[in-house]
C-alpha positions as CSV (number, residue, x, y, z in Angstrom):
1,S,43.8,-24.6,34.2
2,F,45.2,-28.0,35.0
3,D,42.2,-29.2,36.9
4,G,39.9,-28.9,33.8
5,T,38.2,-25.6,34.8
6,P,37.9,-23.4,31.8
7,L,39.9,-20.1,31.9
8,R,38.0,-18.4,29.1
9,V,35.5,-18.9,26.4
10,I,36.1,-18.0,22.9
11,G,33.3,-17.6,20.4
12,T,32.0,-15.7,17.4
13,T,28.8,-13.9,16.7
14,A,27.2,-13.1,13.4
15,D,24.6,-10.4,12.8
16,I,21.9,-12.2,10.7
17,A,19.4,-9.3,10.8
18,E,19.9,-8.5,7.1
19,R,19.4,-12.1,6.1
20,K,16.2,-12.3,8.3
21,H,14.8,-9.1,6.7
22,A,15.5,-10.6,3.3
23,E,13.7,-13.8,4.3
24,I,10.7,-11.8,5.5
25,A,10.6,-9.8,2.3
26,L,10.8,-13.0,0.2
27,K,7.9,-14.5,2.2
28,Q,5.8,-11.3,1.8
29,N,6.5,-11.3,-2.0
30,D,5.4,-15.0,-2.2
31,E,2.2,-14.3,-0.2
32,A,1.4,-11.3,-2.4
33,L,1.9,-13.3,-5.6
34,R,-0.3,-16.1,-4.4
35,F,-3.0,-13.7,-3.4
36,F,-2.9,-11.8,-6.7
37,Y,-2.9,-15.1,-8.7
38,S,-5.9,-16.5,-6.6
39,I,-8.0,-13.4,-7.6
40,V,-7.1,-13.1,-11.3
41,A,-7.1,-16.9,-12.0
42,T,-10.7,-17.3,-10.8
43,E,-12.8,-18.2,-13.8
44,G,-16.2,-16.6,-14.3
45,S,-15.7,-13.7,-12.0
46,S,-16.4,-10.2,-13.4
47,L,-13.8,-7.5,-13.5
48,H,-15.8,-5.6,-10.9
49,T,-15.7,-8.6,-8.5
50,Q,-12.0,-9.1,-9.1
51,I,-11.3,-5.4,-8.3
52,Q,-13.4,-5.6,-5.2
53,C,-11.5,-8.7,-4.1
54,L,-8.1,-7.0,-4.8
55,L,-9.2,-3.9,-2.8
56,A,-10.3,-6.0,0.2
57,G,-7.2,-8.2,0.1
58,G,-5.0,-5.2,-0.4
59,C,-6.5,-3.6,2.7
60,K,-5.8,-6.8,4.7
61,H,-2.3,-7.3,3.3
62,L,-1.3,-3.7,4.0
63,G,-3.2,-3.2,7.2
64,M,-5.2,-0.3,5.8
65,K,-8.8,0.6,6.3
66,C,-9.8,1.7,2.8
67,G,-9.0,0.7,-0.8
68,I,-10.0,2.8,-3.8
69,F,-9.8,2.2,-7.6
70,S,-10.1,5.7,-9.2
71,Y,-10.5,7.2,-12.6
72,I,-8.8,10.5,-13.4
73,E,-9.8,12.8,-16.2
74,G,-8.0,16.1,-16.3
75,E,-8.3,17.5,-12.8
76,R,-11.3,15.4,-11.9
77,Y,-10.9,12.3,-9.6
78,T,-13.7,9.8,-9.6
79,V,-14.1,6.9,-7.2
80,M,-14.8,3.9,-9.4
81,Q,-14.8,1.2,-6.7
82,I,-14.1,1.3,-3.0
83,H,-13.7,-1.2,-0.2
84,T,-13.8,0.1,3.4
85,E,-13.6,-1.5,6.7
86,S,-14.7,1.5,8.7
87,P,-17.8,3.6,8.8
88,A,-15.5,6.6,9.2
89,Y,-15.0,6.6,5.4
90,Q,-17.9,8.3,3.7
91,A,-16.7,8.1,0.1
92,Q,-18.6,5.8,-2.3
93,A,-18.4,4.7,-5.9
94,G,-19.3,7.6,-8.2
95,D,-18.0,10.3,-5.9
96,K,-16.0,13.0,-7.7
97,F,-13.3,15.2,-6.3
98,E,-10.8,17.8,-7.5
99,L,-7.6,15.8,-8.2
100,G,-5.5,18.4,-6.3
101,L,-7.5,17.6,-3.1
102,T,-6.3,14.0,-3.2
103,Y,-3.0,12.3,-2.5
104,C,-3.4,10.6,-5.8
105,Q,-2.3,13.8,-7.4
106,L,1.1,13.1,-5.9
107,T,1.0,9.5,-7.1
108,I,0.2,10.5,-10.7
109,E,3.0,13.2,-10.6
110,S,5.5,10.7,-9.2
111,R,4.7,8.1,-11.9
112,D,5.7,5.4,-9.3
113,A,4.2,3.8,-6.3
114,M,4.4,6.1,-3.3
115,G,3.4,5.9,0.3
116,F,3.8,7.3,3.8
117,A,3.0,5.8,7.1
118,H,2.5,9.0,9.1
119,A,1.5,12.1,7.2
120,K,2.2,14.4,10.2
121,T,5.9,13.6,9.9
122,T,6.2,14.4,6.2
123,D,5.7,17.3,3.9
124,V,2.3,15.8,3.0
125,V,0.9,17.4,6.1
126,N,0.8,20.6,4.0
127,H,-1.1,19.0,1.2
128,P,-4.8,20.0,0.8
129,A,-5.8,16.4,1.1
130,Y,-4.5,16.2,4.6
131,D,-6.4,19.3,5.7
132,A,-9.6,17.9,4.1
133,L,-9.5,14.2,5.1
134,K,-6.8,13.8,7.8
135,L,-5.6,10.6,6.2
136,E,-2.4,9.6,8.1
137,A,-1.3,6.6,6.0
138,Y,-1.4,6.2,2.2
139,I,0.1,4.0,-0.4
140,G,-0.9,4.2,-4.1
141,A,0.2,3.5,-7.6
142,A,-0.9,4.9,-11.0
143,V,-3.0,2.7,-13.3
144,Y,-2.1,3.1,-16.9
145,L,-4.2,2.3,-20.0
146,D,-2.4,2.6,-23.4
147,N,0.6,4.2,-21.7
148,K,-1.6,7.0,-20.4
149,P,-2.6,7.5,-16.7
150,Y,-6.1,6.1,-16.3
151,G,-6.4,6.5,-12.5
152,T,-5.0,5.1,-9.3
153,L,-5.2,2.2,-7.0
154,N,-4.7,3.4,-3.4
155,F,-5.0,2.3,0.2
156,T,-5.5,4.8,3.0
157,S,-6.0,4.9,6.8
158,I,-7.0,7.7,9.2
159,E,-4.6,6.0,11.6
160,S,-0.8,6.1,11.1
161,R,1.2,2.9,10.6
162,T,4.0,2.0,12.9
163,M,6.4,1.3,10.0
164,E,7.0,3.0,6.6
165,F,5.9,1.1,3.5
166,N,8.7,-1.1,2.2
167,D,9.6,-1.8,-1.4
168,T,7.8,-5.1,-1.3
169,E,4.5,-3.4,-0.3
170,K,5.0,-0.7,-3.0
171,K,5.6,-3.5,-5.6
172,F,2.5,-5.3,-4.4
173,V,0.3,-2.2,-5.1
174,Q,1.9,-1.7,-8.5
175,M,1.3,-5.3,-9.3
176,I,-2.4,-5.1,-8.5
């Protein structure tokens, strides 16, 4: 108008959600690498201690209650090391299970990191491990020795997660 009162406002908007998600993923990657390096670069600590630290840190980073490093021979699954933040988990190092009664069977078969945030909303609800243990959230990766499956590194929780595991979290478990 002639008196200086604006008649309209013209502007633009830009959706930066994708960029923000990329920034968050980059920050998570950086934190994961720093964590991993801090454990493996510690001089004088035994492999057992390093694995325990990785399990504890993995639980914290992923928001899970239990971390397990396992050995698999044939159809036998053995808990080699375990870190738990809840008395609800009764497993301990040395415990043996039939591989088919664990989610790790699926991890070994997939040959890749795999995970789910809420078992009840997936086909995993029909897996014998769900019937036996009622674990709602799981993420794991196969551990290889001389290009052969040695076992798994996995993190579980009896409580579901609000969000599915993203690629950064799967890579974090593979990296460990």
